[in-house]
Each structure stands twice: as C-alpha cells, then as structure tokens.
Biopython code that builds the backbone (N, CA, C, O; Angstrom):
import numpy as np
from Bio.PDB.StructureBuilder import StructureBuilder

atoms = [
    (1, "UNK", "N", (114.272, 101.484, 82.092)),
    (1, "UNK", "CA", (113.376, 101.908, 81.020)),
    (1, "UNK", "C", (111.935, 101.831, 81.519)),
    (1, "UNK", "O", (111.552, 100.908, 82.239)),
    (2, "UNK", "N", (111.174, 102.800, 81.126)),
    (2, "UNK", "CA", (109.773, 102.789, 81.501)),
    (2, "UNK", "C", (108.923, 102.374, 80.316)),
    (2, "UNK", "O", (109.280, 102.627, 79.165)),
    (3, "UNK", "N", (107.818, 101.747, 80.596)),
    (3, "UNK", "CA", (106.905, 101.314, 79.550)),
    (3, "UNK", "C", (106.195, 102.522, 78.951)),
    (3, "UNK", "O", (105.884, 102.529, 77.760)),
    (4, "UNK", "N", (105.934, 103.547, 79.769)),
    (4, "UNK", "CA", (105.139, 104.682, 79.329)),
    (4, "UNK", "C", (105.961, 105.837, 78.747)),
    (4, "UNK", "O", (105.386, 106.838, 78.319)),
    (5, "UNK", "N", (107.279, 105.722, 78.723)),
    (5, "UNK", "CA", (108.126, 106.839, 78.285)),
    (5, "UNK", "C", (107.929, 107.130, 76.801)),
    (5, "UNK", "O", (107.780, 106.223, 75.982)),
    (6, "UNK", "N", (107.934, 108.417, 76.485)),
    (6, "UNK", "CA", (107.806, 108.836, 75.077)),
    (6, "UNK", "C", (109.151, 108.672, 74.385)),
    (6, "UNK", "O", (110.200, 108.941, 74.971)),
    (7, "UNK", "N", (109.111, 108.239, 73.164)),
    (7, "UNK", "CA", (110.341, 108.046, 72.393)),
    (7, "UNK", "C", (110.285, 108.989, 71.190)),
    (7, "UNK", "O", (109.310, 109.004, 70.439)),
    (8, "UNK", "N", (111.347, 109.770, 71.027)),
    (8, "UNK", "CA", (111.409, 110.714, 69.917)),
    (8, "UNK", "C", (112.783, 110.616, 69.287)),
    (8, "UNK", "O", (113.790, 110.823, 69.965)),
    (9, "UNK", "N", (112.841, 110.310, 68.021)),
    (9, "UNK", "CA", (114.113, 110.240, 67.322)),
    (9, "UNK", "C", (115.036, 109.159, 67.868)),
    (9, "UNK", "O", (116.257, 109.308, 67.832)),
    (10, "UNK", "N", (114.462, 108.076, 68.372)),
    (10, "UNK", "CA", (115.279, 106.989, 68.896)),
    (10, "UNK", "C", (115.768, 107.224, 70.318)),
    (10, "UNK", "O", (116.449, 106.373, 70.889)),
    (11, "UNK", "N", (115.424, 108.381, 70.897)),
    (11, "UNK", "CA", (115.843, 108.661, 72.269)),
    (11, "UNK", "C", (114.645, 108.668, 73.187)),
    (11, "UNK", "O", (113.578, 109.170, 72.834)),
    (12, "UNK", "N", (114.825, 108.115, 74.351)),
    (12, "UNK", "CA", (113.780, 108.094, 75.368)),
    (12, "UNK", "C", (113.982, 109.335, 76.231)),
    (12, "UNK", "O", (114.675, 109.272, 77.246)),
    (13, "UNK", "N", (113.386, 110.462, 75.845)),
    (13, "UNK", "CA", (113.657, 111.730, 76.506)),
    (13, "UNK", "C", (113.037, 111.842, 77.888)),
    (13, "UNK", "O", (113.428, 112.729, 78.647)),
    (14, "UNK", "N", (112.100, 110.996, 78.249)),
    (14, "UNK", "CA", (111.527, 111.005, 79.598)),
    (14, "UNK", "C", (112.347, 110.164, 80.584)),
    (14, "UNK", "O", (112.235, 110.344, 81.797)),
    (15, "UNK", "N", (113.163, 109.256, 80.065)),
    (15, "UNK", "CA", (113.908, 108.366, 80.963)),
    (15, "UNK", "C", (114.846, 109.150, 81.878)),
    (15, "UNK", "O", (115.008, 108.788, 83.044)),
    (16, "UNK", "N", (115.461, 110.206, 81.378)),
    (16, "UNK", "CA", (116.322, 111.035, 82.218)),
    (16, "UNK", "C", (115.572, 111.614, 83.394)),
    (16, "UNK", "O", (116.096, 111.664, 84.506)),
    (17, "UNK", "N", (114.338, 112.056, 83.155)),
    (17, "UNK", "CA", (113.509, 112.581, 84.243)),
    (17, "UNK", "C", (113.174, 111.485, 85.249)),
    (17, "UNK", "O", (113.191, 111.722, 86.457)),
    (18, "UNK", "N", (112.871, 110.292, 84.755)),
    (18, "UNK", "CA", (112.546, 109.182, 85.648)),
    (18, "UNK", "C", (113.743, 108.814, 86.521)),
    (18, "UNK", "O", (113.594, 108.580, 87.721)),
    (19, "UNK", "N", (114.916, 108.763, 85.923)),
    (19, "UNK", "CA", (116.113, 108.435, 86.693)),
    (19, "UNK", "C", (116.411, 109.508, 87.720)),
    (19, "UNK", "O", (116.799, 109.191, 88.844)),
    (20, "UNK", "N", (116.239, 110.766, 87.363)),
    (20, "UNK", "CA", (116.468, 111.858, 88.306)),
    (20, "UNK", "C", (115.490, 111.774, 89.462)),
    (20, "UNK", "O", (115.867, 112.033, 90.605)),
    (21, "UNK", "N", (114.245, 111.420, 89.190)),
    (21, "UNK", "CA", (113.243, 111.298, 90.250)),
    (21, "UNK", "C", (113.613, 110.168, 91.194)),
    (21, "UNK", "O", (113.442, 110.292, 92.407)),
    (22, "UNK", "N", (114.125, 109.054, 90.648)),
    (22, "UNK", "CA", (114.502, 107.923, 91.478)),
    (22, "UNK", "C", (115.649, 108.294, 92.406)),
    (22, "UNK", "O", (115.653, 107.899, 93.572)),
    (23, "UNK", "N", (116.623, 109.047, 91.904)),
    (23, "UNK", "CA", (117.747, 109.471, 92.735)),
    (23, "UNK", "C", (117.260, 110.394, 93.834)),
    (23, "UNK", "O", (117.665, 110.249, 94.987)),
    (24, "UNK", "N", (116.397, 111.343, 93.496)),
    (24, "UNK", "CA", (115.882, 112.281, 94.487)),
    (24, "UNK", "C", (115.073, 111.558, 95.548)),
    (24, "UNK", "O", (115.113, 111.932, 96.721)),
    (25, "UNK", "N", (114.342, 110.530, 95.151)),
    (25, "UNK", "CA", (113.507, 109.775, 96.078)),
    (25, "UNK", "C", (114.344, 109.056, 97.130)),
    (25, "UNK", "O", (113.890, 108.891, 98.262)),
    (26, "UNK", "N", (115.543, 108.630, 96.787)),
    (26, "UNK", "CA", (116.354, 107.863, 97.712)),
    (26, "UNK", "C", (117.400, 108.696, 98.425)),
    (26, "UNK", "O", (118.084, 108.187, 99.313)),
    (27, "UNK", "N", (117.546, 109.982, 98.059)),
    (27, "UNK", "CA", (118.516, 110.833, 98.747)),
    (27, "UNK", "C", (118.212, 110.871, 100.235)),
    (27, "UNK", "O", (117.069, 111.082, 100.639)),
    (28, "UNK", "N", (119.236, 110.668, 101.045)),
    (28, "UNK", "CA", (119.079, 110.730, 102.486)),
    (28, "UNK", "C", (118.620, 109.427, 103.119)),
    (28, "UNK", "O", (118.658, 109.296, 104.342)),
    (29, "UNK", "N", (118.191, 108.466, 102.324)),
    (29, "UNK", "CA", (117.778, 107.177, 102.883)),
    (29, "UNK", "C", (118.989, 106.391, 103.329)),
    (29, "UNK", "O", (120.055, 106.467, 102.717)),
    (30, "UNK", "N", (118.822, 105.647, 104.384)),
    (30, "UNK", "CA", (119.861, 104.710, 104.766)),
    (30, "UNK", "C", (119.541, 103.349, 104.147)),
    (30, "UNK", "O", (118.534, 103.190, 103.457)),
    (31, "UNK", "N", (120.390, 102.396, 104.396)),
    (31, "UNK", "CA", (120.236, 101.068, 103.779)),
    (31, "UNK", "C", (118.924, 100.402, 104.193)),
    (31, "UNK", "O", (118.297, 99.727, 103.376)),
    (32, "UNK", "N", (118.498, 100.577, 105.441)),
    (32, "UNK", "CA", (117.259, 99.956, 105.912)),
    (32, "UNK", "C", (116.056, 100.507, 105.151)),
    (32, "UNK", "O", (115.204, 99.738, 104.705)),
    (33, "UNK", "N", (115.978, 101.817, 105.000)),
    (33, "UNK", "CA", (114.844, 102.433, 104.299)),
    (33, "UNK", "C", (114.819, 102.019, 102.831)),
    (33, "UNK", "O", (113.758, 101.702, 102.294)),
    (34, "UNK", "N", (115.973, 102.020, 102.186)),
    (34, "UNK", "CA", (115.984, 101.657, 100.762)),
    (34, "UNK", "C", (115.706, 100.164, 100.561)),
    (34, "UNK", "O", (115.065, 99.788, 99.580)),
    (35, "UNK", "N", (116.173, 99.316, 101.467)),
    (35, "UNK", "CA", (115.887, 97.879, 101.358)),
    (35, "UNK", "C", (114.403, 97.614, 101.558)),
    (35, "UNK", "O", (113.809, 96.825, 100.824)),
    (36, "UNK", "N", (113.803, 98.264, 102.542)),
    (36, "UNK", "CA", (112.363, 98.100, 102.785)),
    (36, "UNK", "C", (111.573, 98.535, 101.556)),
    (36, "UNK", "O", (110.636, 97.851, 101.144)),
    (37, "UNK", "N", (111.945, 99.661, 100.973)),
    (37, "UNK", "CA", (111.242, 100.151, 99.794)),
    (37, "UNK", "C", (111.396, 99.183, 98.623)),
    (37, "UNK", "O", (110.446, 98.972, 97.870)),
    (38, "UNK", "N", (112.597, 98.585, 98.459)),
    (38, "UNK", "CA", (112.813, 97.611, 97.379)),
    (38, "UNK", "C", (111.861, 96.435, 97.487)),
    (38, "UNK", "O", (111.435, 95.883, 96.473)),
    (39, "UNK", "N", (111.522, 96.044, 98.721)),
    (39, "UNK", "CA", (110.603, 94.926, 98.941)),
    (39, "UNK", "C", (109.150, 95.373, 99.012)),
    (39, "UNK", "O", (108.267, 94.566, 99.301)),
    (40, "UNK", "N", (108.892, 96.653, 98.749)),
    (40, "UNK", "CA", (107.520, 97.154, 98.742)),
    (40, "UNK", "C", (106.936, 97.365, 100.119)),
    (40, "UNK", "O", (105.716, 97.353, 100.284)),
    (41, "UNK", "N", (107.786, 97.557, 101.108)),
    (41, "UNK", "CA", (107.335, 97.781, 102.484)),
    (41, "UNK", "C", (107.404, 99.264, 102.813)),
    (41, "UNK", "O", (108.301, 99.973, 102.356)),
    (42, "UNK", "N", (106.462, 99.715, 103.600)),
    (42, "UNK", "CA", (106.531, 101.079, 104.109)),
    (42, "UNK", "C", (107.186, 101.015, 105.486)),
    (42, "UNK", "O", (106.738, 100.271, 106.360)),
    (43, "UNK", "N", (108.237, 101.788, 105.673)),
    (43, "UNK", "CA", (108.985, 101.779, 106.928)),
    (43, "UNK", "C", (108.400, 102.825, 107.867)),
    (43, "UNK", "O", (108.231, 103.985, 107.489)),
    (44, "UNK", "N", (108.092, 102.407, 109.098)),
    (44, "UNK", "CA", (107.554, 103.318, 110.109)),
    (44, "UNK", "C", (108.376, 103.142, 111.377)),
    (44, "UNK", "O", (108.501, 102.035, 111.900)),
    (45, "UNK", "N", (108.936, 104.249, 111.868)),
    (45, "UNK", "CA", (109.704, 104.195, 113.115)),
    (45, "UNK", "C", (108.752, 104.413, 114.285)),
    (45, "UNK", "O", (107.953, 105.349, 114.291)),
    (46, "UNK", "N", (108.855, 103.525, 115.280)),
    (46, "UNK", "CA", (107.941, 103.545, 116.415)),
    (46, "UNK", "C", (108.754, 103.659, 117.709)),
    (46, "UNK", "O", (109.600, 102.807, 117.984)),
    (47, "UNK", "N", (108.505, 104.702, 118.501)),
    (47, "UNK", "CA", (109.204, 104.800, 119.787)),
    (47, "UNK", "C", (108.766, 103.663, 120.711)),
    (47, "UNK", "O", (107.608, 103.244, 120.691)),
    (48, "UNK", "N", (109.687, 103.181, 121.503)),
    (48, "UNK", "CA", (109.407, 102.149, 122.518)),
    (48, "UNK", "C", (108.863, 100.846, 121.948)),
    (48, "UNK", "O", (108.141, 100.128, 122.640)),
    (49, "UNK", "N", (109.194, 100.528, 120.705)),
    (49, "UNK", "CA", (108.799, 99.246, 120.123)),
    (49, "UNK", "C", (109.601, 98.156, 120.818)),
    (49, "UNK", "O", (110.823, 98.264, 120.915)),
    (50, "UNK", "N", (108.947, 97.117, 121.300)),
    (50, "UNK", "CA", (109.620, 96.070, 122.060)),
    (50, "UNK", "C", (110.649, 95.329, 121.221)),
    (50, "UNK", "O", (111.784, 95.143, 121.659)),
    (51, "UNK", "N", (110.269, 94.906, 120.022)),
    (51, "UNK", "CA", (111.181, 94.206, 119.117)),
    (51, "UNK", "C", (111.802, 95.220, 118.159)),
    (51, "UNK", "O", (111.169, 96.225, 117.834)),
    (52, "UNK", "N", (113.031, 94.971, 117.703)),
    (52, "UNK", "CA", (113.645, 95.925, 116.777)),
    (52, "UNK", "C", (112.934, 96.017, 115.435)),
    (52, "UNK", "O", (112.901, 97.088, 114.828)),
    (53, "UNK", "N", (112.358, 94.901, 114.957)),
    (53, "UNK", "CA", (111.636, 94.874, 113.675)),
    (53, "UNK", "C", (110.329, 94.110, 113.847)),
    (53, "UNK", "O", (110.297, 93.038, 114.451)),
    (54, "UNK", "N", (109.266, 94.671, 113.314)),
    (54, "UNK", "CA", (107.975, 93.983, 113.286)),
    (54, "UNK", "C", (107.387, 94.217, 111.900)),
    (54, "UNK", "O", (107.265, 95.357, 111.454)),
    (55, "UNK", "N", (107.024, 93.130, 111.223)),
    (55, "UNK", "CA", (106.432, 93.250, 109.892)),
    (55, "UNK", "C", (104.943, 92.954, 109.980)),
    (55, "UNK", "O", (104.545, 91.900, 110.476)),
    (56, "UNK", "N", (104.121, 93.877, 109.504)),
    (56, "UNK", "CA", (102.675, 93.708, 109.473)),
    (56, "UNK", "C", (102.308, 93.395, 108.025)),
    (56, "UNK", "O", (102.129, 94.297, 107.207)),
    (57, "UNK", "N", (102.199, 92.100, 107.725)),
    (57, "UNK", "CA", (102.034, 91.631, 106.346)),
    (57, "UNK", "C", (100.766, 92.166, 105.694)),
    (57, "UNK", "O", (100.782, 92.512, 104.513)),
    (58, "UNK", "N", (99.675, 92.241, 106.436)),
    (58, "UNK", "CA", (98.407, 92.668, 105.838)),
    (58, "UNK", "C", (98.470, 94.092, 105.293)),
    (58, "UNK", "O", (97.692, 94.449, 104.409)),
    (59, "UNK", "N", (99.390, 94.910, 105.813)),
    (59, "UNK", "CA", (99.517, 96.299, 105.362)),
    (59, "UNK", "C", (100.886, 96.599, 104.755)),
    (59, "UNK", "O", (101.166, 97.738, 104.380)),
    (60, "UNK", "N", (101.736, 95.580, 104.658)),
    (60, "UNK", "CA", (103.103, 95.727, 104.137)),
    (60, "UNK", "C", (103.864, 96.836, 104.859)),
    (60, "UNK", "O", (104.561, 97.644, 104.245)),
    (61, "UNK", "N", (103.708, 96.847, 106.183)),
    (61, "UNK", "CA", (104.388, 97.822, 107.038)),
    (61, "UNK", "C", (105.557, 97.147, 107.740)),
    (61, "UNK", "O", (105.426, 96.042, 108.266)),
    (62, "UNK", "N", (106.685, 97.813, 107.741)),
    (62, "UNK", "CA", (107.829, 97.368, 108.524)),
    (62, "UNK", "C", (107.999, 98.373, 109.651)),
    (62, "UNK", "O", (108.409, 99.512, 109.429)),
    (63, "UNK", "N", (107.683, 97.942, 110.849)),
    (63, "UNK", "CA", (107.844, 98.794, 112.023)),
    (63, "UNK", "C", (109.237, 98.571, 112.573)),
    (63, "UNK", "O", (109.667, 97.430, 112.743)),
    (64, "UNK", "N", (109.949, 99.658, 112.852)),
    (64, "UNK", "CA", (111.296, 99.564, 113.413)),
    (64, "UNK", "C", (111.364, 100.416, 114.667)),
    (64, "UNK", "O", (110.681, 101.434, 114.787)),
    (65, "UNK", "N", (112.199, 99.982, 115.596)),
    (65, "UNK", "CA", (112.386, 100.735, 116.829)),
    (65, "UNK", "C", (113.046, 102.072, 116.495)),
    (65, "UNK", "O", (114.102, 102.101, 115.863)),
    (66, "UNK", "N", (112.439, 103.159, 116.909)),
    (66, "UNK", "CA", (112.974, 104.495, 116.647)),
    (66, "UNK", "C", (114.271, 104.692, 117.430)),
    (66, "UNK", "O", (114.424, 104.194, 118.545)),
    (67, "UNK", "N", (115.194, 105.424, 116.826)),
    (67, "UNK", "CA", (116.432, 105.767, 117.511)),
    (67, "UNK", "C", (117.521, 104.714, 117.439)),
    (67, "UNK", "O", (118.521, 104.813, 118.149)),
    (68, "UNK", "N", (117.345, 103.701, 116.588)),
    (68, "UNK", "CA", (118.400, 102.693, 116.452)),
    (68, "UNK", "C", (119.641, 103.340, 115.859)),
    (68, "UNK", "O", (119.538, 104.244, 115.030)),
    (69, "UNK", "N", (120.806, 102.883, 116.280)),
    (69, "UNK", "CA", (122.064, 103.396, 115.741)),
    (69, "UNK", "C", (122.197, 102.994, 114.280)),
    (69, "UNK", "O", (121.482, 102.117, 113.795)),
    (70, "UNK", "N", (123.122, 103.647, 113.587)),
    (70, "UNK", "CA", (123.368, 103.327, 112.177)),
    (70, "UNK", "C", (123.790, 101.882, 111.991)),
    (70, "UNK", "O", (123.380, 101.235, 111.028)),
    (71, "UNK", "N", (124.605, 101.370, 112.901)),
    (71, "UNK", "CA", (125.057, 99.975, 112.804)),
    (71, "UNK", "C", (123.885, 99.012, 112.973)),
    (71, "UNK", "O", (123.811, 97.996, 112.281)),
    (72, "UNK", "N", (122.968, 99.325, 113.892)),
    (72, "UNK", "CA", (121.791, 98.462, 114.095)),
    (72, "UNK", "C", (120.872, 98.508, 112.873)),
    (72, "UNK", "O", (120.312, 97.486, 112.477)),
    (73, "UNK", "N", (120.719, 99.688, 112.279)),
    (73, "UNK", "CA", (119.880, 99.812, 111.083)),
    (73, "UNK", "C", (120.489, 99.052, 109.915)),
    (73, "UNK", "O", (119.766, 98.439, 109.130)),
    (74, "UNK", "N", (121.822, 99.087, 109.792)),
    (74, "UNK", "CA", (122.500, 98.324, 108.736)),
    (74, "UNK", "C", (122.312, 96.827, 108.951)),
    (74, "UNK", "O", (122.082, 96.083, 107.998)),
    (75, "UNK", "N", (122.411, 96.384, 110.207)),
    (75, "UNK", "CA", (122.206, 94.966, 110.529)),
    (75, "UNK", "C", (120.767, 94.556, 110.229)),
    (75, "UNK", "O", (120.527, 93.449, 109.745)),
    (76, "UNK", "N", (119.811, 95.438, 110.512)),
    (76, "UNK", "CA", (118.406, 95.147, 110.229)),
    (76, "UNK", "C", (118.178, 95.041, 108.723)),
    (76, "UNK", "O", (117.414, 94.188, 108.271)),
    (77, "UNK", "N", (118.839, 95.904, 107.943)),
    (77, "UNK", "CA", (118.717, 95.840, 106.482)),
    (77, "UNK", "C", (119.263, 94.517, 105.964)),
    (77, "UNK", "O", (118.652, 93.894, 105.096)),
    (78, "UNK", "N", (120.406, 94.082, 106.486)),
    (78, "UNK", "CA", (120.989, 92.801, 106.083)),
    (78, "UNK", "C", (120.053, 91.652, 106.461)),
    (78, "UNK", "O", (119.935, 90.673, 105.724)),
    (79, "UNK", "N", (119.395, 91.777, 107.604)),
    (79, "UNK", "CA", (118.455, 90.757, 108.067)),
    (79, "UNK", "C", (117.270, 90.637, 107.096)),
    (79, "UNK", "O", (116.788, 89.534, 106.836)),
    (80, "UNK", "N", (116.807, 91.769, 106.565)),
    (80, "UNK", "CA", (115.683, 91.731, 105.622)),
    (80, "UNK", "C", (116.019, 90.921, 104.374)),
    (80, "UNK", "O", (115.141, 90.291, 103.784)),
    (81, "UNK", "N", (117.277, 90.938, 103.975)),
    (81, "UNK", "CA", (117.671, 90.234, 102.754)),
    (81, "UNK", "C", (117.585, 88.718, 102.884)),
    (81, "UNK", "O", (117.434, 88.026, 101.877)),
    (82, "UNK", "N", (117.676, 88.192, 104.094)),
    (82, "UNK", "CA", (117.622, 86.732, 104.306)),
    (82, "UNK", "C", (116.395, 86.316, 105.127)),
    (82, "UNK", "O", (116.218, 85.130, 105.407)),
    (83, "UNK", "N", (115.567, 87.251, 105.506)),
    (83, "UNK", "CA", (114.454, 87.022, 106.412)),
    (83, "UNK", "C", (113.349, 86.249, 105.735)),
    (83, "UNK", "O", (113.008, 86.516, 104.582)),
    (84, "UNK", "N", (112.788, 85.291, 106.446)),
    (84, "UNK", "CA", (111.620, 84.547, 105.972)),
    (84, "UNK", "C", (110.499, 84.779, 106.978)),
    (84, "UNK", "O", (110.462, 84.134, 108.026)),
    (85, "UNK", "N", (109.580, 85.700, 106.662)),
    (85, "UNK", "CA", (108.512, 86.026, 107.616)),
    (85, "UNK", "C", (107.657, 84.812, 107.926)),
    (85, "UNK", "O", (107.394, 83.980, 107.058)),
    (86, "UNK", "N", (107.231, 84.726, 109.166)),
    (86, "UNK", "CA", (106.364, 83.622, 109.589)),
    (86, "UNK", "C", (105.028, 84.203, 110.007)),
    (86, "UNK", "O", (104.963, 85.228, 110.685)),
    (87, "UNK", "N", (103.990, 83.548, 109.602)),
    (87, "UNK", "CA", (102.632, 83.994, 109.974)),
    (87, "UNK", "C", (102.265, 83.372, 111.305)),
    (87, "UNK", "O", (102.573, 82.213, 111.583)),
    (88, "UNK", "N", (101.598, 84.174, 112.118)),
    (88, "UNK", "CA", (101.144, 83.702, 113.441)),
    (88, "UNK", "C", (99.641, 83.739, 113.504)),
    (88, "UNK", "O", (99.057, 83.383, 114.528)),
]
sb = StructureBuilder()
sb.init_structure("model")
sb.init_model(0)
sb.init_chain("A")
sb.init_seg("    ")
for serial, (resi, resn, name, xyz) in enumerate(atoms, 1):
    if name == "N":
        sb.init_residue(resn, " ", resi, " ")
    sb.init_atom(name, np.array(xyz, "f"), 0.0, 1.0, " ", f" {name:<3s}", serial, name[0])
structure = sb.get_structure()
C-alpha cells in the first residue's frame, strides 16, 4: 500500500499501477541485483575488480566483479544477507 495512493469507493485504484511498476522494475534482475536494491545499494559491475564484492558506504554502491557466473552471483547475494560491513 502506498501512502499517496488515491482511494475511490473503498478501492485503491493506483495500487495496481504501483504493483505493476514494481514488477517491471525487477524483471530480468538476478538475486544479487534485487538483494542489493532491497538494501538500498546501487549495484555497479566493474571489469577486473580484484575482490568479488566491494561496498562503498559513503555512496551506497556495491561494486561487483563483472562477468561472474550465475552461481557466484547467487552466492554473493546470500553473502549480503549475513554480511556485516566493516569500516576501514
């Protein structure tokens, strides 16, 4: 439910549009991209990145090594769910 949705006759007629937009936004995303978005991170694929994942907290960027296999991306998504970032 959205706070700003218009209500007419007891029905939230804008909610259907909001739900459709959310589905369209995630179409084609893999688990890593959708998990990053859930945590408010922008995912950026970087060629030749030394580490598979680098989080830049000041900009909420999650840098990932470009070209990772689907299995590696799934493992990285699972890692985000239990990850505790450390500041250096």
